[in-house]
C-alpha positions as CSV (number, residue, x, y, z in Angstrom):
1,M,182.6,29.1,64.8
2,D,180.5,29.0,61.6
3,G,181.5,32.4,60.3
4,S,178.0,33.9,60.8
5,T,177.9,37.6,61.2
6,A,175.9,39.7,63.5
7,T,172.6,41.1,62.2
8,P,172.2,44.8,63.1
9,T,168.4,44.5,63.5
10,P,166.5,41.3,64.3
11,E,165.2,39.5,61.3
12,R,161.9,37.4,61.2
13,R,161.5,34.3,59.2
14,T,158.7,31.7,59.0
15,Y,159.2,28.1,58.2
16,R,156.9,25.1,57.8
17,I,157.3,22.3,60.4
18,S,156.2,18.8,59.6
19,G,155.6,15.9,62.0
20,M,154.2,17.7,65.0
21,H,151.2,16.0,66.7
22,C,151.0,17.4,70.2
23,A,152.2,20.0,72.7
24,G,155.2,17.9,73.4
25,C,156.2,18.1,69.8
26,V,155.9,21.9,69.9
27,G,158.1,22.1,72.9
28,S,160.7,19.8,71.3
29,V,160.9,21.9,68.2
30,E,161.1,25.2,70.2
31,R,163.8,23.9,72.5
32,S,165.8,22.6,69.5
33,L,165.6,25.9,67.6
34,N,166.2,28.1,70.7
35,A,169.4,26.1,71.3
36,V,170.8,27.5,68.1
37,D,172.8,30.7,68.9
38,G,170.9,33.8,67.8
39,V,167.5,32.2,67.4
40,E,164.3,32.8,69.3
41,A,161.5,30.5,68.1
42,A,157.8,30.5,68.5
43,V,156.1,27.4,67.1
44,S,152.4,27.0,66.3
45,L,150.8,23.5,66.2
46,P,147.6,24.6,64.4
47,A,149.5,26.6,61.8
48,E,152.3,24.0,61.6
49,S,154.9,26.7,61.5
50,A,157.8,28.3,63.3
51,T,158.4,32.0,63.4
52,L,162.0,32.8,64.1
53,T,163.5,36.0,65.4
54,L,167.2,36.1,64.4
55,T,169.8,38.3,65.8
56,R,172.5,36.9,63.5
57,D,172.7,35.5,60.0
58,V,171.6,31.8,60.5
59,G,171.8,29.4,57.6
60,F,168.9,27.0,56.8
61,E,171.3,24.0,57.2
62,E,171.9,24.9,60.8
63,L,168.2,25.2,61.5
64,A,167.4,22.0,59.7
65,A,170.0,20.1,61.7
66,A,168.4,21.3,64.9
67,V,164.9,20.4,63.9
68,E,165.7,17.1,62.3
69,G,167.8,16.1,65.3
70,A,164.6,16.4,67.3
71,G,162.8,14.1,64.9
72,Y,160.9,16.6,62.8
73,E,161.1,18.3,59.4
74,I,161.6,21.9,58.5
75,E,161.2,23.6,55.1
76,P,161.2,27.2,54.0
77,I,158.0,28.7,52.8
78,A,158.1,29.1,49.0
79,D,159.0,32.6,47.7
80,V,155.4,33.4,46.6
81,D,152.7,35.7,48.0
82,R,151.1,34.7,51.3
83,G,147.9,33.7,49.6
84,E,149.7,31.1,47.5
85,A,151.7,30.0,50.6
86,E,148.6,29.6,52.7
87,R,146.8,27.8,49.9
88,S,149.7,25.4,49.7
89,R,149.6,24.8,53.4
90,L,145.9,24.2,53.4
91,A,146.2,21.8,50.4
92,E,148.9,19.8,52.3
93,A,146.8,19.8,55.4
94,E,143.8,18.4,53.4
95,A,146.1,15.7,51.9
96,R,147.3,14.7,55.3
97,S,143.7,14.7,56.5
98,R,142.7,12.3,53.7
99,E,145.7,10.1,54.6
100,A,144.8,10.1,58.2
101,R,141.3,9.0,57.3
102,K,142.6,6.1,55.2
103,T,145.0,5.1,58.0
104,M,142.2,5.2,60.6
105,W,139.9,2.9,58.5
106,T,142.8,0.5,57.9
107,A,143.5,0.4,61.7
108,W,139.8,-0.4,62.4
109,A,139.7,-3.0,59.7
110,L,142.3,-4.9,61.6
111,T,141.1,-4.0,65.1
112,V,137.4,-5.0,64.7
113,P,138.1,-8.7,64.0
114,A,140.3,-8.8,67.1
115,M,137.6,-7.1,69.2
116,V,134.9,-9.6,67.9
117,W,137.3,-12.5,68.5
118,M,137.8,-11.3,72.1
119,L,134.1,-11.2,73.0
120,P,133.6,-14.9,73.8
121,E,136.7,-14.8,76.0
122,M,135.4,-11.7,77.9
123,F,131.9,-13.0,78.5
124,A,132.2,-16.8,78.6
125,G,135.9,-17.4,79.2
126,L,136.0,-19.2,75.8
127,R,139.2,-18.8,73.9
128,W,138.0,-20.0,70.5
129,P,138.9,-22.3,68.8
130,S,141.8,-23.0,71.1
131,P,143.9,-21.0,73.5
132,L,146.9,-21.1,71.2
133,V,145.1,-20.1,68.1
134,F,143.2,-17.4,70.0
135,D,146.3,-15.9,71.6
136,L,148.3,-16.1,68.5
137,G,145.5,-14.7,66.2
138,V,144.7,-11.6,68.3
139,T,148.4,-10.9,68.9
140,L,149.1,-11.0,65.2
141,L,146.2,-8.6,64.5
142,G,147.4,-6.3,67.2
143,A,150.9,-6.4,65.9
144,A,149.6,-5.7,62.4
145,V,147.8,-2.5,63.6
146,L,151.0,-1.3,65.3
147,A,153.3,-2.1,62.4
148,G,151.0,-0.9,59.7
149,P,148.7,2.1,60.5
150,G,150.5,2.7,63.7
151,G,153.9,2.7,62.1
152,P,154.3,6.6,61.9
153,T,153.4,6.8,65.6
154,L,156.1,4.3,66.5
155,R,158.7,6.0,64.3
156,S,157.8,9.4,65.8
157,A,158.1,8.0,69.3
158,W,161.5,6.5,68.5
159,R,162.8,9.7,67.0
160,S,161.7,11.9,69.9
161,A,163.0,9.4,72.5
162,R,166.3,9.1,70.7
163,G,166.5,12.9,70.6
164,R,165.8,13.0,74.4
165,T,162.6,15.0,73.8
166,P,159.9,12.4,74.3
167,N,156.5,13.4,73.0
168,M,152.9,12.1,73.2
169,D,153.6,9.4,70.7
170,V,156.0,7.8,73.2
171,L,153.1,7.3,75.7
172,I,150.9,5.8,72.9
173,A,153.7,3.6,71.6
174,L,154.5,2.3,75.1
175,G,150.9,1.7,76.0
176,A,149.9,-0.1,72.8
177,G,153.3,-1.8,72.4
178,V,153.3,-3.3,75.9
179,S,149.7,-4.5,75.4
180,V,150.6,-6.3,72.2
181,L,153.7,-7.8,73.9
182,T,151.4,-9.3,76.5
183,G,149.9,-11.3,73.6
184,A,153.3,-12.7,72.8
185,W,153.8,-13.6,76.5
186,A,150.4,-15.3,76.5
187,V,151.5,-17.4,73.5
188,L,154.6,-18.4,75.3
189,H,152.5,-19.3,78.4
190,V,150.3,-21.6,76.3
191,L,153.4,-23.3,74.9
192,G,154.7,-23.8,78.5
193,F,157.6,-21.3,78.4
194,A,156.2,-18.4,80.6
195,P,153.9,-17.8,83.6
196,M,150.3,-16.9,82.9
197,I,149.4,-13.3,81.9
198,M,146.3,-11.6,80.6
199,N,146.4,-11.1,76.8
200,F,145.9,-7.4,76.2
201,A,146.9,-7.5,72.5
202,P,143.3,-6.6,71.3
203,V,143.5,-3.7,73.8
204,G,146.7,-2.5,72.2
205,A,145.0,-2.6,68.8
206,M,142.1,-0.6,70.1
207,I,144.4,1.9,71.7
208,A,146.2,2.5,68.4
209,A,142.9,2.6,66.4
210,I,141.3,5.1,68.8
211,H,144.4,7.2,68.8
212,L,144.4,7.3,65.0
213,T,140.7,8.2,65.0
214,G,141.3,11.0,67.4
215,R,144.2,12.2,65.3
216,Y,142.0,12.3,62.2
217,V,139.0,14.0,64.0
218,E,141.4,16.5,65.6
219,A,142.9,17.3,62.2
220,K,139.5,17.9,60.7
221,A,138.6,20.2,63.6
222,R,141.8,22.1,63.4
223,G,141.1,22.6,59.7
224,R,137.8,24.2,60.6
225,S,139.8,26.5,63.0
226,S,141.4,28.2,60.0
227,S,138.2,28.4,58.0
228,A,138.2,32.2,58.1
229,I,141.5,32.4,56.2
230,Q,140.2,29.7,53.8
231,A,137.1,31.8,53.2
232,L,139.2,34.8,52.4
233,L,141.4,32.9,50.0
234,S,138.4,31.4,48.3
235,L,137.3,35.0,47.4
236,E,140.4,35.8,45.3
237,A,139.9,36.5,41.6
238,P,141.9,33.9,39.6
239,M,142.0,36.1,36.5
240,A,142.4,39.8,35.8
241,R,141.5,41.9,32.7
242,V,144.2,44.4,32.1
243,E,145.0,47.1,29.4
244,R,148.3,46.5,27.7
245,E,149.5,48.1,24.4
246,G,146.0,49.3,23.6
247,A,144.4,45.9,24.1
248,Q,142.5,44.2,26.9
249,L,144.1,40.9,28.0
250,E,142.9,38.2,30.4
251,I,145.9,37.2,32.6
252,P,146.3,35.3,35.9
253,T,146.0,37.6,38.9
254,R,149.5,36.6,40.0
255,D,150.9,38.1,36.8
256,V,149.4,41.6,37.4
257,A,152.2,44.2,37.9
258,V,152.1,47.4,39.9
259,G,150.9,50.1,37.5
260,D,148.8,47.8,35.3
261,V,145.3,49.2,34.5
262,M,142.6,46.7,35.3
263,I,139.1,46.7,33.9
264,I,136.5,45.5,36.4
265,R,132.9,45.0,35.2
266,P,129.8,45.0,37.4
267,G,129.6,41.8,39.4
268,E,133.3,41.0,39.0
269,K,135.9,40.7,41.7
270,I,138.7,43.3,41.9
271,P,141.8,41.2,41.2
272,T,144.3,43.2,43.4
273,D,144.6,46.4,45.4
274,G,144.5,49.6,43.5
275,V,143.1,53.1,43.0
276,V,140.2,54.0,40.8
277,L,141.0,55.9,37.7
278,D,137.6,56.1,36.0
279,G,134.1,55.1,36.8
280,R,131.8,55.1,39.8
281,S,130.5,52.1,41.6
282,A,129.6,50.5,45.0
283,V,132.1,47.8,46.2
284,D,131.3,45.1,48.7
285,E,134.2,45.2,51.2
286,S,132.7,42.9,53.7
287,L,135.6,40.4,53.5
288,A,137.8,43.1,55.0
289,T,135.4,45.1,57.2
290,G,132.6,42.7,58.1
291,E,130.2,45.3,56.9
292,S,127.6,44.2,54.4
293,I,126.8,47.7,53.1
294,P,128.7,48.4,49.8
295,V,131.1,51.4,49.8
296,E,130.8,54.0,47.1
297,K,133.9,54.4,44.9
298,E,134.9,57.2,42.6
299,P,138.1,58.3,40.8
300,G,140.8,58.6,43.5
301,S,139.2,56.0,45.8
302,S,141.3,53.0,47.0
303,V,140.0,49.5,46.4
304,L,141.0,46.2,47.9
305,G,141.8,43.0,46.0
306,S,139.1,40.2,46.2
307,T,136.3,42.7,47.0
308,V,133.3,42.6,44.7
309,N,132.4,45.4,42.3
310,H,128.6,45.9,42.3
311,S,127.0,48.5,40.0
312,G,129.4,50.2,37.6
313,A,132.4,49.5,35.5
314,L,135.8,50.7,37.0
315,R,139.2,51.3,35.6
316,V,141.7,50.6,38.4
317,R,145.5,51.1,38.5
318,A,147.1,48.3,40.5
319,T,149.1,49.6,43.5
320,G,149.7,46.4,45.5
321,V,150.4,42.9,44.2
322,G,151.6,39.6,45.7
323,E,153.0,40.2,49.2
324,D,151.9,43.8,49.2
325,T,148.1,43.3,49.0
326,F,145.7,43.8,51.8
327,L,144.9,40.1,51.8
328,S,148.5,39.0,52.1
329,N,149.0,41.5,55.0
330,V,145.9,40.0,56.7
331,I,147.3,36.5,56.3
332,R,150.7,37.7,57.6
333,L,149.2,39.3,60.7
334,V,147.1,36.2,61.4
335,E,150.1,33.9,61.0
336,E,152.2,36.1,63.4
337,A,149.4,36.1,65.9
338,Q,148.9,32.4,65.8
339,A,152.7,31.8,66.2
340,S,152.9,34.2,69.1
341,K,152.6,33.2,72.8
342,V,149.9,34.3,75.1
343,P,151.2,34.9,78.7
344,I,148.7,32.5,80.2
345,Q,150.2,29.7,78.1
346,E,153.5,30.0,79.8
347,F,152.5,27.7,82.7
348,A,151.0,25.2,80.3
349,D,154.2,25.2,78.3
350,R,156.2,24.5,81.5
351,V,153.9,21.6,82.3
352,T,154.0,20.1,78.9
353,A,157.8,20.3,78.8
354,I,158.1,17.8,81.6
355,F,154.8,16.0,81.1
356,V,155.9,12.9,79.2
357,P,158.9,12.1,81.5
358,V,156.7,12.6,84.6
359,I,154.0,10.3,83.2
360,L,156.6,7.7,82.4
361,V,157.6,7.8,86.0
362,V,154.0,7.7,87.2
363,A,153.3,4.7,85.0
364,L,156.4,2.9,86.3
365,A,155.3,3.7,89.8
366,A,151.8,2.3,89.1
367,F,153.4,-0.9,87.7
368,A,155.7,-1.2,90.7
369,G,153.0,-0.5,93.2
370,W,150.6,-3.1,91.8
371,F,153.3,-5.7,91.3
372,V,155.2,-5.3,94.6
373,V,152.5,-4.3,97.1
374,P,149.2,-5.2,95.4
375,G,147.4,-5.4,98.7
376,I,147.4,-1.6,98.9
377,F,145.2,-1.4,95.8
378,T,143.2,-4.6,95.6
379,D,140.7,-3.6,98.3
380,A,139.8,-0.5,96.3
381,A,139.6,-2.7,93.2
382,R,137.2,-5.2,94.9
383,W,135.0,-2.4,96.0
384,A,134.9,-0.8,92.6
385,S,134.3,-4.2,90.8
386,G,130.7,-4.1,92.2
387,F,129.7,-1.3,89.9
388,I,132.6,-1.0,87.3
389,P,132.3,-4.0,85.0
390,W,135.9,-3.9,83.7
391,V,137.6,-4.0,87.1
392,N,138.7,-7.6,87.8
393,P,140.8,-7.9,91.0
394,E,141.2,-11.6,90.5
395,L,143.6,-11.2,87.6
396,G,147.2,-12.1,88.3
397,R,149.6,-9.7,89.9
398,L,151.5,-9.0,86.6
399,S,148.3,-8.5,84.6
400,L,147.0,-6.0,87.2
401,A,150.3,-4.1,87.2
402,L,150.4,-3.9,83.4
403,Y,146.7,-3.0,83.3
404,A,147.2,0.0,85.6
405,A,150.5,1.1,83.9
406,V,149.1,1.0,80.4
407,A,146.0,3.0,81.5
408,V,148.2,5.7,83.0
409,L,150.3,5.9,79.8
410,V,147.3,6.3,77.5
411,I,145.1,8.5,79.7
412,A,147.7,11.2,80.2
413,C,147.1,13.9,77.6
414,P,149.4,16.9,77.1
415,C,147.7,17.5,73.7
416,A,144.7,19.2,75.3
417,L,147.0,21.5,77.2
418,G,149.0,22.3,74.1
419,L,145.9,22.9,71.9
420,A,143.9,24.9,74.5
421,T,145.5,28.3,73.7
422,P,146.7,28.2,70.1
423,T,143.5,26.7,68.7
424,A,141.3,29.4,70.4
425,L,143.8,32.0,69.2
426,M,143.6,30.7,65.6
427,V,139.8,30.8,65.6
428,G,139.7,34.3,67.3
429,T,142.3,35.9,65.0
430,G,140.6,34.4,61.9
431,L,137.2,35.7,63.1
432,G,138.7,39.1,63.7
433,A,140.3,39.1,60.2
434,T,136.9,38.7,58.6
435,R,135.4,41.4,60.8
436,G,138.0,44.1,60.3
437,V,140.0,43.4,63.5
438,L,143.6,42.4,62.7
439,I,145.5,41.0,65.7
440,R,149.3,41.1,65.3
441,D,150.3,39.6,68.6
442,G,148.4,36.9,70.6
443,A,149.5,38.5,73.8
444,A,147.3,41.5,72.9
445,V,144.2,39.3,73.3
446,Q,145.0,38.7,76.9
447,T,146.1,42.3,77.6
448,L,143.0,43.8,76.0
449,D,140.8,41.4,77.9
450,R,142.1,42.8,81.2
451,A,142.4,46.4,80.0
452,D,140.4,48.9,82.2
453,T,141.4,52.2,80.5
454,L,140.9,53.2,76.8
455,V,143.0,56.2,75.7
456,F,142.0,57.9,72.5
457,D,143.8,60.3,70.2
458,K,141.4,63.0,69.1
459,T,142.1,64.0,65.5
460,G,141.4,61.3,63.0
461,T,140.4,58.8,65.8
462,L,137.4,60.4,67.6
463,T,137.0,63.0,64.8
464,R,136.6,62.4,61.1
465,G,140.2,63.5,60.4
466,A,138.9,65.7,57.5
467,P,138.9,69.2,59.1
468,R,137.9,72.3,57.2
469,V,138.5,76.0,57.6
470,V,135.5,77.7,59.1
471,D,136.9,81.2,59.8
472,V,139.9,83.4,59.0
473,L,140.7,86.2,61.3
474,V,143.2,88.9,60.4
475,H,145.1,90.6,63.2
476,A,144.6,94.3,63.1
477,G,147.9,95.0,64.8
478,P,151.1,96.5,63.6
479,A,151.8,93.5,61.4
480,V,149.1,94.6,58.9
481,D,148.4,97.9,57.2
482,P,145.3,99.3,59.0
483,A,143.6,99.9,55.7
484,R,143.9,96.2,54.7
485,A,142.6,95.1,58.1
486,A,139.4,97.2,58.0
487,I,136.4,95.6,59.6
488,D,133.7,94.4,57.1
489,D,131.1,97.0,57.6
490,G,130.2,97.7,54.0
491,S,132.8,100.4,53.5
492,P,135.2,100.4,50.5
493,A,137.8,99.0,52.9
494,D,136.1,95.6,52.7
495,A,138.1,94.7,49.6
496,S,141.3,95.4,51.5
497,A,140.1,93.1,54.3
498,A,139.5,90.4,51.7
499,D,143.0,91.0,50.4
500,A,144.4,90.6,53.9
501,E,142.6,87.2,54.3
502,A,143.9,86.1,50.9
503,R,147.5,87.0,51.8
504,L,147.2,85.2,55.1
505,L,145.9,82.1,53.4
506,E,148.5,82.4,50.7
507,L,151.4,82.4,53.1
508,A,149.9,79.7,55.3
509,A,149.1,77.4,52.4
510,A,152.6,77.8,51.0
511,V,154.1,76.4,54.2
512,E,151.4,73.9,54.9
513,D,151.6,72.4,51.4
514,A,154.7,70.5,52.6
515,S,152.7,68.7,55.4
516,E,150.4,65.8,55.2
517,H,148.7,66.7,58.6
518,P,144.9,66.9,58.3
519,L,144.9,70.4,59.6
520,A,147.5,71.4,57.0
521,R,145.5,69.9,54.2
522,A,142.4,71.9,55.4
523,V,144.4,75.1,55.0
524,V,145.7,74.2,51.6
525,D,142.2,73.1,50.4
526,E,140.7,76.4,51.6
527,A,143.3,78.4,49.6
528,R,142.8,76.3,46.5
529,G,139.0,76.5,47.0
530,R,139.2,80.3,47.0
531,G,141.4,80.3,43.9
532,I,144.3,81.8,45.8
533,P,147.6,81.0,44.0
534,F,150.6,80.1,46.2
535,S,154.1,79.0,45.7
536,R,155.8,76.2,47.8
537,A,157.8,77.4,50.7
538,S,161.5,76.7,51.0
539,G,163.5,75.5,54.0
540,V,160.4,73.9,55.5
541,E,160.9,72.5,59.0
542,A,158.2,70.6,60.9
543,R,158.1,71.2,64.6
544,V,156.6,68.0,66.0
545,G,153.4,68.6,67.9
546,M,153.5,72.4,67.3
547,G,153.4,73.2,63.6
548,I,155.6,74.1,60.7
549,V,157.9,76.9,59.6
550,G,159.4,77.9,56.2
551,E,160.5,80.8,54.0
552,V,158.1,82.5,51.6
553,D,159.0,85.5,49.5
554,G,162.1,86.1,51.6
555,Q,160.4,86.1,55.0
556,R,160.1,83.4,57.7
557,V,156.5,82.1,58.0
558,S,155.2,80.1,61.0
559,V,151.9,78.2,61.1
560,G,150.8,76.2,64.1
561,S,150.1,76.4,67.8
562,A,150.4,79.3,70.1
563,R,153.4,77.5,71.6
564,L,155.1,77.6,68.2
565,L,154.5,81.4,67.9
566,R,155.8,82.0,71.4
567,E,159.0,80.2,70.4
568,E,159.2,82.4,67.3
569,G,159.1,85.5,69.5
570,I,155.5,86.6,68.8
571,A,154.2,88.9,71.5
572,E,151.9,87.2,74.0
573,E,149.4,90.1,74.1
574,D,148.9,89.8,70.3
575,I,148.1,86.1,70.6
576,A,145.7,86.8,73.6
577,E,143.9,89.5,71.6
578,V,143.1,87.2,68.7
579,E,142.3,84.3,70.9
580,R,139.6,86.3,72.7
581,R,137.9,87.0,69.4
582,F,137.3,83.2,68.8
583,R,134.2,82.2,70.8
584,D,133.6,78.6,69.5
585,A,135.6,76.3,71.8
586,A,135.2,73.4,69.4
587,R,137.4,75.1,66.8
588,T,141.2,74.5,66.4
589,I,143.2,77.6,65.9
590,A,146.2,77.6,63.4
591,W,148.2,80.7,64.1
592,V,150.0,82.4,61.3
593,A,153.0,84.7,61.7
594,A,155.4,86.2,59.1
595,G,158.5,88.3,59.5
596,G,158.3,88.0,63.2
597,R,154.8,89.5,63.4
598,L,151.4,88.0,64.0
599,L,149.3,88.0,60.8
600,G,146.2,86.4,62.3
601,A,144.7,82.9,62.8
602,I,142.7,80.3,60.9
603,A,139.8,78.5,62.7
604,I,139.5,74.9,61.7
605,A,136.7,72.5,62.7
606,D,137.0,68.8,62.7
607,P,133.6,67.2,63.4
608,V,133.4,64.1,65.6
609,K,132.6,60.8,63.9
610,D,128.9,59.9,63.7
611,D,129.4,56.8,65.9
612,A,131.8,58.3,68.4
613,R,129.4,59.3,71.2
614,E,127.4,56.1,71.1
615,T,130.6,54.0,71.1
616,L,132.2,55.9,74.0
617,L,129.1,55.7,76.1
618,E,128.8,51.9,75.4
619,L,132.5,51.5,76.4
620,S,131.8,53.3,79.6
621,R,128.8,51.0,80.3
622,R,131.2,48.1,79.8
623,G,133.4,49.4,82.6
624,F,136.2,51.1,80.7
625,R,137.5,54.4,81.8
626,T,137.9,56.6,78.7
627,V,140.6,59.2,78.3
628,M,141.3,61.6,75.4
629,L,144.8,62.9,74.6
630,T,145.3,65.7,72.1
631,G,147.7,68.4,70.9
632,D,144.7,70.8,70.6
633,H,144.2,73.6,73.0
634,E,142.2,73.2,76.2
635,A,138.9,74.7,75.0
636,V,138.6,72.4,72.0
637,A,139.5,69.4,74.0
638,A,137.0,70.2,76.7
639,A,134.2,70.7,74.2
640,V,134.8,67.4,72.5
641,A,135.2,65.5,75.7
642,E,131.9,66.9,77.1
643,H,130.1,66.1,73.9
644,L,131.4,62.5,73.8
645,G,131.0,61.8,77.5
646,I,134.7,61.1,78.0
647,D,135.9,60.6,81.6
648,D,139.1,62.6,81.3
649,F,141.2,64.5,78.8
650,R,144.6,66.1,78.5
651,A,145.2,68.9,76.0
652,G,148.1,70.7,74.4
653,L,150.3,67.6,74.3
654,L,153.3,66.8,72.2
655,P,153.9,63.2,71.1
656,A,156.4,62.8,74.0
657,D,153.7,64.2,76.4
658,K,151.2,61.6,75.1
659,V,153.7,58.8,75.9
660,E,154.2,60.3,79.4
661,A,150.5,60.5,79.9
662,V,150.2,56.8,79.0
663,R,153.0,55.9,81.4
664,Q,151.4,57.8,84.2
665,L,148.2,55.9,83.8
666,R,150.1,52.6,83.8
667,A,152.0,53.8,86.9
668,E,148.6,54.2,88.6
669,G,148.0,50.5,88.1
670,R,145.8,50.7,85.1
671,T,146.0,48.5,82.1
672,V,146.0,50.9,79.1
673,A,144.9,50.4,75.5
674,F,145.7,53.3,73.3
675,V,143.7,54.0,70.1
676,G,145.3,56.3,67.5
677,D,145.8,56.8,63.8
678,G,148.7,59.2,63.1
679,I,152.4,59.2,62.9
680,N,152.4,61.2,66.1
681,D,150.6,58.4,67.8
682,A,153.2,55.7,67.1
683,P,155.2,56.3,70.3
684,A,152.0,56.2,72.5
685,L,150.8,53.0,70.7
686,K,154.1,51.4,71.7
687,A,154.0,52.8,75.2
688,A,150.6,51.4,76.0
689,D,149.9,47.9,77.2
690,V,148.1,47.3,73.9
691,G,148.1,49.6,70.9
692,I,145.1,49.8,68.6
693,A,145.5,51.6,65.2
694,V,142.4,52.6,63.2
695,G,142.8,51.5,59.6
696,T,142.4,55.0,58.2
697,G,145.8,55.9,59.9
698,T,149.3,55.8,58.5
699,D,151.4,52.7,57.9
700,I,153.7,53.8,60.7
701,A,150.9,53.8,63.2
702,I,149.6,50.4,62.0
703,E,153.1,48.9,62.2
704,A,153.4,50.2,65.8
705,A,150.1,48.7,66.9
706,D,149.2,45.3,68.4
707,I,145.7,45.4,66.8
708,T,144.7,47.1,63.6
709,L,141.1,48.1,62.9
710,V,140.5,48.1,59.1
711,Q,137.6,50.5,59.4
712,G,137.9,54.0,60.6
713,D,134.6,53.8,62.6
714,L,134.9,53.5,66.4
715,R,132.5,50.6,66.5
716,S,135.5,48.5,65.6
717,V,137.0,49.3,69.0
718,L,133.9,47.6,70.5
719,R,134.4,44.7,68.2
720,A,138.0,44.4,69.3
721,T,137.1,44.4,73.0
722,K,134.3,41.8,72.4
723,L,136.6,39.6,70.4
724,S,139.4,39.7,73.0
725,R,137.1,38.8,75.8
726,A,135.4,36.0,73.9
727,T,138.7,34.5,72.7
728,F,140.3,34.7,76.2
729,R,137.2,33.2,77.8
730,K,137.6,30.2,75.5
731,I,141.3,30.0,76.3
732,R,140.5,29.9,80.1
733,E,137.8,27.3,79.5
734,N,140.1,25.1,77.5
735,L,142.9,25.3,80.0
736,F,140.6,24.6,82.9
737,W,139.1,21.5,81.4
738,A,142.5,20.3,80.2
739,Y,144.0,20.6,83.7
740,V,141.0,19.1,85.4
741,Y,140.9,16.2,83.0
742,N,144.5,15.2,83.7
743,V,144.3,15.9,87.5
744,V,141.2,13.6,87.8
745,A,141.9,10.9,85.2
746,I,145.5,10.0,86.0
747,P,144.9,9.0,89.7
748,V,141.8,7.0,88.6
749,A,144.0,5.1,86.1
750,F,146.7,4.7,88.7
751,L,144.2,2.9,91.0
752,G,143.4,0.4,88.2
753,L,139.8,1.7,87.9
754,L,140.1,2.8,84.2
755,H,140.1,0.4,81.3
756,P,143.0,1.2,78.9
757,V,140.6,1.3,75.9
758,L,138.4,3.8,77.7
759,A,141.4,5.7,78.8
760,E,142.6,6.1,75.2
761,A,139.1,7.1,74.1
762,A,138.9,9.7,76.8
763,M,142.4,11.0,75.9
764,A,141.3,11.4,72.3
765,L,138.1,13.1,73.3
766,S,139.8,15.6,75.5
767,S,141.8,17.0,72.6
768,I,138.8,16.9,70.3
769,S,136.7,18.7,72.9
770,V,139.3,21.5,73.3
771,V,139.4,22.1,69.6
772,T,135.6,21.9,69.3
773,N,135.1,24.4,72.1
774,A,137.5,26.8,70.4
775,N,135.6,26.5,67.1
776,R,132.4,27.7,69.0
777,L,134.1,31.1,68.9
778,R,133.0,31.4,65.3
779,R,129.4,31.9,66.5
780,T,130.4,35.1,68.4
781,R,128.6,38.2,67.2
782,L,130.9,41.2,67.0
């Protein structure tokens, strides 16, 4: 035992992983980390990282031993904000790309002379200037390519083989290495010490050079995959102008502290997240929302770091710096999504886990078949030689056997399988991040792609979430002095009626002031707008999904739904009497009772969002069934649903009822996406197949969601569905071609019909094509 203690809640850590080149590498690192007790690892090749979920306190030394034992390197991400960490990663990737380019050209500088030297022998059978010099020269050139530019590949192959987790480099090392060894054999033959064999040393050099070329091009393409994050990072303001001790100072943005007051002039970038203290301006927030129209800002408005101030000067108090900024959270979400696993990838992972050992067996079988029973294959080779110029059935038995085995080794490509999903996911999540759609979990992409039912919360999601009081009705029952409840008919009693309304609002606001619910704020704002003073209630208790109760001036006051008042013992006939006097079904009623008697009710209207009807109709046209869940009463829900064209609705629900409604839909065989914004929505967001939180919602709702929409408009829901379908379509395309490529190419190589050089070129192109196809996602219009 190492003395590690149990962690009460799982902890997540992210580490940088170096030395990975293919899907086999990813599998090796994952298996090594998962073998550590208390560790669940998800490794991303494009992001070159491992995200670990730890159920106990695991030391870095233990993790390093596991990873290094498999032949790779692990390092903790520096304790800086995610923008800095991502910039560091991108800088390292760029440096590796430059090194890969240098290595590639060095390989070709040695390979091209060997290729040119081989041409007379290929076309005229001339081994110039003599057989010994020719065989020795091309063999030394091939060996130089392997020992020099190909050295890292050989070392990676050795480490992975020694760790019993063979990766793609093992296949390349064997294919190229065996080819160069045939050159040494050919030299021994010329000297009279070995039987004749075809000299494949130039082929080995070309295999290594093409492999390194593919590695470089793939690295460049993978770099383009993260271009969205690079673009976000490039928008950061390096410096900030802050007020300190009565003076304005220019300091690096990373040195801004929470509470600092920043001065942002027109045309400047806002250094970090904050709230406007003074000034009015329009701010370009397209980096966060994808919308090009600037957003008006005034005192009290929130602003995001890296956005551009357009027209007026602003004084902004910093509220989020470093890890707590919007941009850092975007990068965190994208990293988590890239490191997560999409369910469709599971089969590909199982294939790649055994891919290299299986290919080694197939290559050995090809060698044995051609060497032991060549007659089975030579007829097909003679037939193919009539139209495939590189097929030569007249070569010796050993040469033909090596030819087929090497082709099998270098044509097999688990890389395309391993890159198919994570690369498309990287591009998709990056595109979403620049369009206001933040994906937390890659599995949500696949789930939303097959979702057939969209369930919406009403308040704050379909409506503006900024309701206002439109009517106050005083109950003329025994709870109120008849003189104070007189009807407004122009008589002197009108003043008493106004007093009764004021008293009702005073008591309601005193209790509701303790709540952040939009309906509560509407009541408080109405009281303040009328100039009605009120004290804060004591002993306030929120009744989830029903309302709130508290004590004001020595009496118990209840504000909320009819259900709450019934629980408080208010007579049913009093509630029904007031309810009949409200005719507008689109209004929400907040009932008010004090001292066990009904005082009256407040009618609150929350208009639907401008884009709600158009968006809901478009979602219906796209085949989604739409459902609305709300805690409001039946009449309000029916009016909103009819206006928006919603297929179904359920009203008067508590948070637990919403969860049950979602579960019922899932039990019917539907794949459910829930769209919500409030604390009350968090359980339903978790209960759905995929949870979507609108960005105007609370942090709790966003933390519970799989997808976060930065904007509060419902068009973002359309963007999310389009993005998921486009991304998953690319994943399917990539996996299809990767599987087809291997299924077709390996048998052709086994039959000796594929030149090893062409096999290696095809292998490299398969990986490049997968990454290139994924990058086409960036053209998707959301």
